[in-house]
Biotite code that builds the C-alpha atoms (Angstrom):
import biotite.structure as struc

atoms = struc.array([
    struc.Atom([29.818, -48.745, -134.034], chain_id="A", res_id=1, res_name="MET", atom_name="CA", element="C"),
    struc.Atom([33.409, -48.371, -135.185], chain_id="A", res_id=2, res_name="ARG", atom_name="CA", element="C"),
    struc.Atom([36.039, -47.768, -132.540], chain_id="A", res_id=3, res_name="HIS", atom_name="CA", element="C"),
    struc.Atom([39.426, -46.097, -132.946], chain_id="A", res_id=4, res_name="TYR", atom_name="CA", element="C"),
    struc.Atom([41.142, -48.826, -130.912], chain_id="A", res_id=5, res_name="PHE", atom_name="CA", element="C"),
    struc.Atom([40.429, -51.596, -133.441], chain_id="A", res_id=6, res_name="ILE", atom_name="CA", element="C"),
    struc.Atom([41.857, -52.199, -136.905], chain_id="A", res_id=7, res_name="ASP", atom_name="CA", element="C"),
    struc.Atom([38.847, -51.723, -139.202], chain_id="A", res_id=8, res_name="ASP", atom_name="CA", element="C"),
    struc.Atom([40.025, -52.735, -142.681], chain_id="A", res_id=9, res_name="LYS", atom_name="CA", element="C"),
    struc.Atom([36.694, -51.691, -144.217], chain_id="A", res_id=10, res_name="ASN", atom_name="CA", element="C"),
    struc.Atom([37.367, -47.994, -143.709], chain_id="A", res_id=11, res_name="LEU", atom_name="CA", element="C"),
    struc.Atom([38.179, -45.798, -146.695], chain_id="A", res_id=12, res_name="THR", atom_name="CA", element="C"),
    struc.Atom([41.139, -43.465, -146.321], chain_id="A", res_id=13, res_name="ASP", atom_name="CA", element="C"),
    struc.Atom([40.205, -39.829, -145.811], chain_id="A", res_id=14, res_name="SER", atom_name="CA", element="C"),
    struc.Atom([43.209, -37.752, -144.772], chain_id="A", res_id=15, res_name="PHE", atom_name="CA", element="C"),
    struc.Atom([43.078, -34.429, -142.942], chain_id="A", res_id=16, res_name="THR", atom_name="CA", element="C"),
    struc.Atom([45.989, -32.041, -142.400], chain_id="A", res_id=17, res_name="GLU", atom_name="CA", element="C"),
    struc.Atom([46.234, -29.278, -139.797], chain_id="A", res_id=18, res_name="PHE", atom_name="CA", element="C"),
    struc.Atom([48.730, -27.542, -137.506], chain_id="A", res_id=19, res_name="SER", atom_name="CA", element="C"),
    struc.Atom([49.031, -27.134, -133.743], chain_id="A", res_id=20, res_name="TYR", atom_name="CA", element="C"),
    struc.Atom([51.084, -24.623, -131.741], chain_id="A", res_id=21, res_name="SER", atom_name="CA", element="C"),
    struc.Atom([52.963, -25.696, -128.637], chain_id="A", res_id=22, res_name="PHE", atom_name="CA", element="C"),
    struc.Atom([56.138, -24.485, -126.943], chain_id="A", res_id=23, res_name="GLY", atom_name="CA", element="C"),
    struc.Atom([56.631, -21.769, -129.536], chain_id="A", res_id=24, res_name="GLY", atom_name="CA", element="C"),
    struc.Atom([56.595, -24.269, -132.402], chain_id="A", res_id=25, res_name="LYS", atom_name="CA", element="C"),
    struc.Atom([54.116, -25.027, -135.171], chain_id="A", res_id=26, res_name="LYS", atom_name="CA", element="C"),
    struc.Atom([53.615, -28.759, -135.435], chain_id="A", res_id=27, res_name="ILE", atom_name="CA", element="C"),
    struc.Atom([52.037, -30.241, -138.565], chain_id="A", res_id=28, res_name="ASP", atom_name="CA", element="C"),
    struc.Atom([49.796, -33.291, -138.456], chain_id="A", res_id=29, res_name="PHE", atom_name="CA", element="C"),
    struc.Atom([48.038, -35.620, -140.861], chain_id="A", res_id=30, res_name="VAL", atom_name="CA", element="C"),
    struc.Atom([45.222, -37.868, -139.666], chain_id="A", res_id=31, res_name="THR", atom_name="CA", element="C"),
    struc.Atom([42.907, -40.422, -141.231], chain_id="A", res_id=32, res_name="ASN", atom_name="CA", element="C"),
    struc.Atom([39.281, -41.447, -140.978], chain_id="A", res_id=33, res_name="SER", atom_name="CA", element="C"),
    struc.Atom([38.356, -43.881, -138.228], chain_id="A", res_id=34, res_name="GLY", atom_name="CA", element="C"),
    struc.Atom([40.847, -42.446, -135.749], chain_id="A", res_id=35, res_name="LEU", atom_name="CA", element="C"),
    struc.Atom([40.162, -40.611, -132.498], chain_id="A", res_id=36, res_name="PHE", atom_name="CA", element="C"),
    struc.Atom([39.733, -36.842, -133.053], chain_id="A", res_id=37, res_name="SER", atom_name="CA", element="C"),
    struc.Atom([40.739, -36.935, -136.744], chain_id="A", res_id=38, res_name="PRO", atom_name="CA", element="C"),
    struc.Atom([40.346, -33.222, -137.455], chain_id="A", res_id=39, res_name="ASP", atom_name="CA", element="C"),
    struc.Atom([41.922, -31.468, -134.453], chain_id="A", res_id=40, res_name="ARG", atom_name="CA", element="C"),
    struc.Atom([43.891, -31.892, -131.241], chain_id="A", res_id=41, res_name="VAL", atom_name="CA", element="C"),
    struc.Atom([41.268, -33.027, -128.744], chain_id="A", res_id=42, res_name="ASP", atom_name="CA", element="C"),
    struc.Atom([40.805, -30.873, -125.610], chain_id="A", res_id=43, res_name="PRO", atom_name="CA", element="C"),
    struc.Atom([42.044, -33.564, -123.225], chain_id="A", res_id=44, res_name="GLU", atom_name="CA", element="C"),
    struc.Atom([45.348, -34.072, -125.089], chain_id="A", res_id=45, res_name="SER", atom_name="CA", element="C"),
    struc.Atom([45.841, -30.302, -125.263], chain_id="A", res_id=46, res_name="ASP", atom_name="CA", element="C"),
    struc.Atom([45.302, -29.997, -121.502], chain_id="A", res_id=47, res_name="ILE", atom_name="CA", element="C"),
    struc.Atom([47.617, -32.950, -120.830], chain_id="A", res_id=48, res_name="LEU", atom_name="CA", element="C"),
    struc.Atom([50.384, -31.420, -122.939], chain_id="A", res_id=49, res_name="LEU", atom_name="CA", element="C"),
    struc.Atom([50.079, -28.035, -121.263], chain_id="A", res_id=50, res_name="ARG", atom_name="CA", element="C"),
    struc.Atom([50.054, -29.580, -117.775], chain_id="A", res_id=51, res_name="SER", atom_name="CA", element="C"),
    struc.Atom([53.361, -31.425, -118.146], chain_id="A", res_id=52, res_name="LEU", atom_name="CA", element="C"),
    struc.Atom([56.665, -30.055, -116.843], chain_id="A", res_id=53, res_name="PRO", atom_name="CA", element="C"),
    struc.Atom([59.613, -29.771, -119.265], chain_id="A", res_id=54, res_name="PRO", atom_name="CA", element="C"),
    struc.Atom([60.774, -33.293, -120.086], chain_id="A", res_id=55, res_name="LEU", atom_name="CA", element="C"),
    struc.Atom([64.112, -35.055, -120.481], chain_id="A", res_id=56, res_name="THR", atom_name="CA", element="C"),
    struc.Atom([65.099, -38.687, -120.949], chain_id="A", res_id=57, res_name="GLY", atom_name="CA", element="C"),
    struc.Atom([62.784, -41.275, -122.453], chain_id="A", res_id=58, res_name="SER", atom_name="CA", element="C"),
    struc.Atom([59.077, -40.930, -123.201], chain_id="A", res_id=59, res_name="LEU", atom_name="CA", element="C"),
    struc.Atom([56.408, -43.524, -123.937], chain_id="A", res_id=60, res_name="LEU", atom_name="CA", element="C"),
    struc.Atom([53.195, -42.247, -125.519], chain_id="A", res_id=61, res_name="ASP", atom_name="CA", element="C"),
    struc.Atom([50.919, -45.188, -124.726], chain_id="A", res_id=62, res_name="LEU", atom_name="CA", element="C"),
    struc.Atom([47.827, -45.519, -126.906], chain_id="A", res_id=63, res_name="GLY", atom_name="CA", element="C"),
    struc.Atom([49.342, -42.813, -129.079], chain_id="A", res_id=64, res_name="CYS", atom_name="CA", element="C"),
    struc.Atom([46.705, -42.699, -131.818], chain_id="A", res_id=65, res_name="GLY", atom_name="CA", element="C"),
    struc.Atom([48.025, -40.520, -134.636], chain_id="A", res_id=66, res_name="TRP", atom_name="CA", element="C"),
    struc.Atom([50.805, -39.284, -132.360], chain_id="A", res_id=67, res_name="GLY", atom_name="CA", element="C"),
    struc.Atom([49.668, -35.904, -131.090], chain_id="A", res_id=68, res_name="VAL", atom_name="CA", element="C"),
    struc.Atom([51.300, -36.192, -127.653], chain_id="A", res_id=69, res_name="VAL", atom_name="CA", element="C"),
    struc.Atom([54.493, -38.037, -128.553], chain_id="A", res_id=70, res_name="GLY", atom_name="CA", element="C"),
    struc.Atom([55.242, -35.988, -131.677], chain_id="A", res_id=71, res_name="VAL", atom_name="CA", element="C"),
    struc.Atom([54.483, -32.678, -129.967], chain_id="A", res_id=72, res_name="THR", atom_name="CA", element="C"),
    struc.Atom([56.706, -33.443, -126.984], chain_id="A", res_id=73, res_name="LEU", atom_name="CA", element="C"),
    struc.Atom([59.446, -34.828, -129.202], chain_id="A", res_id=74, res_name="GLY", atom_name="CA", element="C"),
    struc.Atom([59.381, -31.688, -131.328], chain_id="A", res_id=75, res_name="ALA", atom_name="CA", element="C"),
    struc.Atom([59.834, -29.417, -128.306], chain_id="A", res_id=76, res_name="VAL", atom_name="CA", element="C"),
    struc.Atom([61.978, -31.336, -125.800], chain_id="A", res_id=77, res_name="TYR", atom_name="CA", element="C"),
    struc.Atom([65.298, -33.251, -126.128], chain_id="A", res_id=78, res_name="PRO", atom_name="CA", element="C"),
    struc.Atom([63.786, -36.665, -125.423], chain_id="A", res_id=79, res_name="ILE", atom_name="CA", element="C"),
    struc.Atom([63.757, -40.116, -126.968], chain_id="A", res_id=80, res_name="SER", atom_name="CA", element="C"),
    struc.Atom([60.217, -40.990, -128.034], chain_id="A", res_id=81, res_name="VAL", atom_name="CA", element="C"),
    struc.Atom([58.398, -44.299, -128.259], chain_id="A", res_id=82, res_name="THR", atom_name="CA", element="C"),
    struc.Atom([54.803, -44.329, -129.490], chain_id="A", res_id=83, res_name="MET", atom_name="CA", element="C"),
    struc.Atom([52.613, -47.406, -129.141], chain_id="A", res_id=84, res_name="ALA", atom_name="CA", element="C"),
    struc.Atom([49.082, -48.264, -130.238], chain_id="A", res_id=85, res_name="ASP", atom_name="CA", element="C"),
    struc.Atom([47.086, -51.340, -131.189], chain_id="A", res_id=86, res_name="ILE", atom_name="CA", element="C"),
    struc.Atom([45.717, -49.765, -134.390], chain_id="A", res_id=87, res_name="ASN", atom_name="CA", element="C"),
    struc.Atom([48.007, -49.966, -137.456], chain_id="A", res_id=88, res_name="PRO", atom_name="CA", element="C"),
    struc.Atom([46.000, -47.198, -139.151], chain_id="A", res_id=89, res_name="ARG", atom_name="CA", element="C"),
    struc.Atom([46.802, -44.856, -136.269], chain_id="A", res_id=90, res_name="ALA", atom_name="CA", element="C"),
    struc.Atom([50.445, -45.913, -136.189], chain_id="A", res_id=91, res_name="LEU", atom_name="CA", element="C"),
    struc.Atom([50.862, -45.165, -139.892], chain_id="A", res_id=92, res_name="ALA", atom_name="CA", element="C"),
    struc.Atom([49.813, -41.575, -139.213], chain_id="A", res_id=93, res_name="CYS", atom_name="CA", element="C"),
    struc.Atom([51.967, -41.375, -136.075], chain_id="A", res_id=94, res_name="ALA", atom_name="CA", element="C"),
    struc.Atom([54.980, -42.433, -138.130], chain_id="A", res_id=95, res_name="GLU", atom_name="CA", element="C"),
    struc.Atom([54.189, -39.853, -140.828], chain_id="A", res_id=96, res_name="LYS", atom_name="CA", element="C"),
    struc.Atom([53.724, -37.127, -138.231], chain_id="A", res_id=97, res_name="ASN", atom_name="CA", element="C"),
    struc.Atom([57.033, -37.895, -136.568], chain_id="A", res_id=98, res_name="ALA", atom_name="CA", element="C"),
    struc.Atom([58.779, -37.638, -139.949], chain_id="A", res_id=99, res_name="ALA", atom_name="CA", element="C"),
    struc.Atom([56.928, -34.417, -140.882], chain_id="A", res_id=100, res_name="LYS", atom_name="CA", element="C"),
    struc.Atom([58.204, -32.758, -137.707], chain_id="A", res_id=101, res_name="ASN", atom_name="CA", element="C"),
    struc.Atom([61.722, -34.244, -137.690], chain_id="A", res_id=102, res_name="ASN", atom_name="CA", element="C"),
    struc.Atom([61.030, -36.255, -134.547], chain_id="A", res_id=103, res_name="VAL", atom_name="CA", element="C"),
    struc.Atom([62.965, -39.487, -134.199], chain_id="A", res_id=104, res_name="LYS", atom_name="CA", element="C"),
    struc.Atom([60.541, -41.979, -132.708], chain_id="A", res_id=105, res_name="ALA", atom_name="CA", element="C"),
    struc.Atom([60.145, -45.700, -132.333], chain_id="A", res_id=106, res_name="GLU", atom_name="CA", element="C"),
    struc.Atom([56.625, -46.697, -133.373], chain_id="A", res_id=107, res_name="VAL", atom_name="CA", element="C"),
    struc.Atom([55.347, -49.990, -131.948], chain_id="A", res_id=108, res_name="VAL", atom_name="CA", element="C"),
    struc.Atom([52.165, -51.963, -132.597], chain_id="A", res_id=109, res_name="LYS", atom_name="CA", element="C"),
    struc.Atom([51.219, -53.205, -129.156], chain_id="A", res_id=110, res_name="SER", atom_name="CA", element="C"),
    struc.Atom([48.183, -54.314, -127.182], chain_id="A", res_id=111, res_name="ASP", atom_name="CA", element="C"),
    struc.Atom([48.874, -52.393, -123.972], chain_id="A", res_id=112, res_name="CYS", atom_name="CA", element="C"),
    struc.Atom([52.503, -53.300, -123.102], chain_id="A", res_id=113, res_name="PHE", atom_name="CA", element="C"),
    struc.Atom([52.600, -56.581, -125.033], chain_id="A", res_id=114, res_name="GLU", atom_name="CA", element="C"),
    struc.Atom([55.354, -55.550, -127.497], chain_id="A", res_id=115, res_name="ASN", atom_name="CA", element="C"),
    struc.Atom([56.976, -52.741, -125.518], chain_id="A", res_id=116, res_name="ILE", atom_name="CA", element="C"),
    struc.Atom([60.429, -53.312, -124.073], chain_id="A", res_id=117, res_name="THR", atom_name="CA", element="C"),
    struc.Atom([62.514, -51.312, -121.641], chain_id="A", res_id=118, res_name="GLY", atom_name="CA", element="C"),
    struc.Atom([61.593, -48.692, -119.077], chain_id="A", res_id=119, res_name="LYS", atom_name="CA", element="C"),
    struc.Atom([60.817, -45.002, -119.402], chain_id="A", res_id=120, res_name="PHE", atom_name="CA", element="C"),
    struc.Atom([61.315, -41.742, -117.540], chain_id="A", res_id=121, res_name="ASP", atom_name="CA", element="C"),
    struc.Atom([57.878, -40.487, -118.567], chain_id="A", res_id=122, res_name="THR", atom_name="CA", element="C"),
    struc.Atom([54.774, -42.388, -119.654], chain_id="A", res_id=123, res_name="ILE", atom_name="CA", element="C"),
    struc.Atom([51.728, -40.477, -120.892], chain_id="A", res_id=124, res_name="VAL", atom_name="CA", element="C"),
    struc.Atom([48.243, -41.812, -121.562], chain_id="A", res_id=125, res_name="LEU", atom_name="CA", element="C"),
    struc.Atom([44.924, -40.451, -122.738], chain_id="A", res_id=126, res_name="ASN", atom_name="CA", element="C"),
    struc.Atom([43.036, -43.647, -121.842], chain_id="A", res_id=127, res_name="PRO", atom_name="CA", element="C"),
    struc.Atom([40.870, -45.371, -124.483], chain_id="A", res_id=128, res_name="PRO", atom_name="CA", element="C"),
    struc.Atom([37.783, -45.220, -122.272], chain_id="A", res_id=129, res_name="ILE", atom_name="CA", element="C"),
    struc.Atom([35.530, -47.069, -124.703], chain_id="A", res_id=130, res_name="HIS", atom_name="CA", element="C"),
    struc.Atom([37.877, -50.064, -124.671], chain_id="A", res_id=131, res_name="ALA", atom_name="CA", element="C"),
    struc.Atom([36.646, -50.706, -121.124], chain_id="A", res_id=132, res_name="GLY", atom_name="CA", element="C"),
    struc.Atom([37.957, -50.328, -117.597], chain_id="A", res_id=133, res_name="LYS", atom_name="CA", element="C"),
    struc.Atom([39.741, -53.694, -117.681], chain_id="A", res_id=134, res_name="GLN", atom_name="CA", element="C"),
    struc.Atom([41.915, -52.574, -120.618], chain_id="A", res_id=135, res_name="VAL", atom_name="CA", element="C"),
    struc.Atom([42.562, -49.133, -119.122], chain_id="A", res_id=136, res_name="VAL", atom_name="CA", element="C"),
    struc.Atom([43.567, -50.596, -115.747], chain_id="A", res_id=137, res_name="PHE", atom_name="CA", element="C"),
    struc.Atom([45.869, -53.039, -117.524], chain_id="A", res_id=138, res_name="ARG", atom_name="CA", element="C"),
    struc.Atom([47.604, -50.001, -119.027], chain_id="A", res_id=139, res_name="MET", atom_name="CA", element="C"),
    struc.Atom([47.997, -48.495, -115.549], chain_id="A", res_id=140, res_name="TYR", atom_name="CA", element="C"),
    struc.Atom([49.468, -51.757, -114.240], chain_id="A", res_id=141, res_name="GLU", atom_name="CA", element="C"),
    struc.Atom([51.922, -51.945, -117.129], chain_id="A", res_id=142, res_name="GLY", atom_name="CA", element="C"),
    struc.Atom([52.994, -48.360, -116.566], chain_id="A", res_id=143, res_name="ALA", atom_name="CA", element="C"),
    struc.Atom([53.795, -49.153, -112.942], chain_id="A", res_id=144, res_name="ALA", atom_name="CA", element="C"),
    struc.Atom([56.107, -51.939, -114.126], chain_id="A", res_id=145, res_name="GLU", atom_name="CA", element="C"),
    struc.Atom([57.816, -49.902, -116.873], chain_id="A", res_id=146, res_name="ARG", atom_name="CA", element="C"),
    struc.Atom([58.563, -46.630, -115.088], chain_id="A", res_id=147, res_name="LEU", atom_name="CA", element="C"),
    struc.Atom([62.172, -45.769, -114.272], chain_id="A", res_id=148, res_name="ASN", atom_name="CA", element="C"),
    struc.Atom([63.146, -44.709, -110.762], chain_id="A", res_id=149, res_name="ASP", atom_name="CA", element="C"),
    struc.Atom([62.213, -41.060, -110.418], chain_id="A", res_id=150, res_name="GLY", atom_name="CA", element="C"),
    struc.Atom([59.910, -41.254, -113.437], chain_id="A", res_id=151, res_name="GLY", atom_name="CA", element="C"),
    struc.Atom([56.307, -40.078, -113.718], chain_id="A", res_id=152, res_name="ARG", atom_name="CA", element="C"),
    struc.Atom([53.157, -41.507, -115.248], chain_id="A", res_id=153, res_name="PHE", atom_name="CA", element="C"),
    struc.Atom([50.582, -38.975, -116.449], chain_id="A", res_id=154, res_name="TYR", atom_name="CA", element="C"),
    struc.Atom([46.987, -39.523, -117.515], chain_id="A", res_id=155, res_name="ILE", atom_name="CA", element="C"),
    struc.Atom([44.184, -37.182, -118.537], chain_id="A", res_id=156, res_name="VAL", atom_name="CA", element="C"),
    struc.Atom([40.622, -38.269, -117.861], chain_id="A", res_id=157, res_name="ILE", atom_name="CA", element="C"),
    struc.Atom([37.155, -36.799, -117.442], chain_id="A", res_id=158, res_name="ARG", atom_name="CA", element="C"),
    struc.Atom([35.266, -37.205, -114.188], chain_id="A", res_id=159, res_name="LYS", atom_name="CA", element="C"),
    struc.Atom([32.347, -38.823, -116.018], chain_id="A", res_id=160, res_name="LYS", atom_name="CA", element="C"),
    struc.Atom([34.741, -41.351, -117.574], chain_id="A", res_id=161, res_name="HIS", atom_name="CA", element="C"),
    struc.Atom([36.028, -42.650, -114.249], chain_id="A", res_id=162, res_name="GLY", atom_name="CA", element="C"),
    struc.Atom([38.516, -40.166, -112.801], chain_id="A", res_id=163, res_name="ALA", atom_name="CA", element="C"),
    struc.Atom([37.704, -41.238, -109.250], chain_id="A", res_id=164, res_name="GLU", atom_name="CA", element="C"),
    struc.Atom([38.125, -44.967, -109.889], chain_id="A", res_id=165, res_name="SER", atom_name="CA", element="C"),
    struc.Atom([41.338, -44.206, -111.793], chain_id="A", res_id=166, res_name="SER", atom_name="CA", element="C"),
    struc.Atom([42.700, -42.270, -108.812], chain_id="A", res_id=167, res_name="MET", atom_name="CA", element="C"),
    struc.Atom([41.894, -45.222, -106.552], chain_id="A", res_id=168, res_name="LYS", atom_name="CA", element="C"),
    struc.Atom([43.603, -47.698, -108.896], chain_id="A", res_id=169, res_name="LYS", atom_name="CA", element="C"),
    struc.Atom([46.665, -45.479, -109.288], chain_id="A", res_id=170, res_name="LEU", atom_name="CA", element="C"),
    struc.Atom([46.898, -45.100, -105.510], chain_id="A", res_id=171, res_name="ASP", atom_name="CA", element="C"),
    struc.Atom([47.101, -48.902, -105.313], chain_id="A", res_id=172, res_name="GLU", atom_name="CA", element="C"),
    struc.Atom([49.886, -49.079, -107.899], chain_id="A", res_id=173, res_name="LEU", atom_name="CA", element="C"),
    struc.Atom([52.024, -46.035, -107.069], chain_id="A", res_id=174, res_name="PHE", atom_name="CA", element="C"),
    struc.Atom([53.455, -44.488, -103.909], chain_id="A", res_id=175, res_name="SER", atom_name="CA", element="C"),
    struc.Atom([52.618, -40.948, -105.019], chain_id="A", res_id=176, res_name="THR", atom_name="CA", element="C"),
    struc.Atom([49.552, -39.863, -106.968], chain_id="A", res_id=177, res_name="THR", atom_name="CA", element="C"),
    struc.Atom([48.305, -36.307, -107.302], chain_id="A", res_id=178, res_name="GLU", atom_name="CA", element="C"),
    struc.Atom([45.938, -34.213, -109.372], chain_id="A", res_id=179, res_name="GLN", atom_name="CA", element="C"),
    struc.Atom([47.952, -31.573, -111.223], chain_id="A", res_id=180, res_name="ILE", atom_name="CA", element="C"),
    struc.Atom([44.975, -30.202, -113.172], chain_id="A", res_id=181, res_name="TYR", atom_name="CA", element="C"),
    struc.Atom([41.274, -30.180, -112.337], chain_id="A", res_id=182, res_name="LYS", atom_name="CA", element="C"),
    struc.Atom([38.801, -28.004, -114.197], chain_id="A", res_id=183, res_name="LYS", atom_name="CA", element="C"),
    struc.Atom([35.444, -28.448, -115.938], chain_id="A", res_id=184, res_name="ASP", atom_name="CA", element="C"),
    struc.Atom([35.405, -32.162, -115.135], chain_id="A", res_id=185, res_name="GLY", atom_name="CA", element="C"),
    struc.Atom([38.830, -32.865, -116.662], chain_id="A", res_id=186, res_name="ILE", atom_name="CA", element="C"),
    struc.Atom([41.649, -34.221, -114.498], chain_id="A", res_id=187, res_name="PHE", atom_name="CA", element="C"),
    struc.Atom([45.360, -34.629, -115.186], chain_id="A", res_id=188, res_name="VAL", atom_name="CA", element="C"),
    struc.Atom([46.811, -37.117, -112.729], chain_id="A", res_id=189, res_name="ILE", atom_name="CA", element="C"),
    struc.Atom([50.520, -37.663, -112.046], chain_id="A", res_id=190, res_name="SER", atom_name="CA", element="C"),
    struc.Atom([51.863, -40.820, -110.403], chain_id="A", res_id=191, res_name="SER", atom_name="CA", element="C"),
    struc.Atom([55.359, -41.917, -109.428], chain_id="A", res_id=192, res_name="GLY", atom_name="CA", element="C"),
    struc.Atom([57.352, -44.478, -107.443], chain_id="A", res_id=193, res_name="ARG", atom_name="CA", element="C"),
    struc.Atom([55.568, -47.794, -108.111], chain_id="A", res_id=194, res_name="PRO", atom_name="CA", element="C"),
    struc.Atom([54.627, -49.590, -104.916], chain_id="A", res_id=195, res_name="ARG", atom_name="CA", element="C"),
    struc.Atom([56.789, -52.560, -103.998], chain_id="A", res_id=196, res_name="GLN", atom_name="CA", element="C"),
    struc.Atom([54.943, -55.825, -104.396], chain_id="A", res_id=197, res_name="ARG", atom_name="CA", element="C"),
    struc.Atom([55.000, -58.528, -101.740], chain_id="A", res_id=198, res_name="ILE", atom_name="CA", element="C"),
    struc.Atom([57.993, -60.793, -102.278], chain_id="A", res_id=199, res_name="GLY", atom_name="CA", element="C"),
    struc.Atom([60.068, -58.151, -104.054], chain_id="A", res_id=200, res_name="GLU", atom_name="CA", element="C"),
    struc.Atom([63.312, -56.876, -102.560], chain_id="A", res_id=201, res_name="ASN", atom_name="CA", element="C"),
])
């Protein structure tokens, strides 16, 4: 089984183009075969986008795929955008999509936070569930370390994919965690103020 979070060099390119409406704007995308949701904006990302408050400052779209969240938010809000993913095939599309929509974005190949520097006012994540809980929780831990004071970390996740265990993990990492959307088994969770670790001032 091929997974969107690995770099499968045996795949043949098969590009798809479509548009998405958000914040009164039409945003154009191109995707490729072998990527997550290659022919449309997936329901979870759509719900995540529509659950967020207006954004300012810096944004990290972690596990960005072909860039639906980062490009959409960058096209609508006055923010600086960083998009990161482990899959070069996805990043190539994310870079194209940023250019197509006049979004200035830094695109980074990174395994979780391995190659990401700096801190962010907002971090968003549609977790790569099939990569396993260990990888997903490592993303949560990295987000807790890379969030600016007053910043927020947002995830979207289905109940059947571990929403309850994610809430528990986020409660361990952050001082505030709340469900800002819950319907039909889909949760959007917002966390802020990373907990101080023992030994830190």
